[in-house]
C-alpha positions as CSV (number, residue, x, y, z in Angstrom):
1,M,91.7,52.5,142.8
2,K,92.6,53.8,146.2
3,V,96.3,53.5,147.1
4,Q,97.3,54.0,150.7
5,L,101.0,54.7,151.3
6,R,102.9,54.8,154.5
7,N,106.0,57.0,155.4
8,P,104.6,59.6,154.8
9,A,101.0,58.5,155.1
10,R,98.9,59.6,152.2
11,E,96.2,58.3,149.9
12,L,96.2,58.5,146.1
13,D,93.6,57.7,143.4
14,V,95.2,55.7,140.5
15,P,93.3,54.5,137.4
16,G,93.2,50.8,136.9
17,P,93.4,48.0,136.0
18,I,97.1,48.1,136.4
19,A,99.8,45.5,137.1
20,V,101.6,45.7,140.5
21,T,105.0,46.4,138.7
22,A,103.5,49.2,136.6
23,L,101.8,50.8,139.7
24,L,105.1,50.8,141.6
25,A,107.0,52.2,138.6
26,R,104.4,55.0,138.3
27,L,104.9,55.8,142.0
28,D,108.7,55.5,141.6
29,L,108.9,52.8,144.3
30,N,111.3,49.9,144.4
31,R,109.5,46.5,144.5
32,E,112.1,45.1,146.9
33,S,111.6,47.9,149.4
34,V,107.7,47.7,149.7
35,L,104.9,45.3,150.4
36,V,101.7,45.5,148.3
37,I,98.7,44.4,150.3
38,A,95.0,44.1,149.4
39,D,92.4,42.8,151.9
40,G,95.2,41.7,154.2
41,I,96.8,39.5,151.5
42,L,100.3,40.1,150.1
43,I,100.0,40.7,146.3
44,P,102.6,39.2,143.9
45,N,104.4,41.2,141.2
46,D,102.5,39.7,138.3
47,A,99.0,40.4,139.7
48,M,96.6,42.8,137.9
49,L,94.9,45.3,140.3
50,P,91.3,46.1,139.4
51,D,90.0,49.7,139.2
52,D,87.9,49.2,142.3
53,A,90.7,47.8,144.5
54,T,92.0,49.4,147.7
55,I,95.7,48.8,148.0
56,E,98.1,49.4,150.9
57,I,101.8,49.9,150.2
58,R,104.0,49.5,153.2
59,P,107.7,49.8,153.5
60,V,109.6,46.6,154.3
61,I,111.0,46.8,157.8
62,S,113.6,44.4,159.1
63,G,114.7,43.9,162.6
64,G,114.3,41.7,165.6
65,A,116.0,40.4,168.7
66,T,119.7,39.9,168.7
């Protein structure tokens, strides 16, 4: 599968199928600090990602007006 990461921007090929939690562990990313997105949809922790998926992993950003 194609995995697109932000900060810094890069793209990786990762063999699938793989669970979201296993993918994040393989990439040494904390689940609470990133969003996993496929086709514009937020993917839950227990989802299995197929080999032909294109996944985007974005850092969680908080903020807003005070």
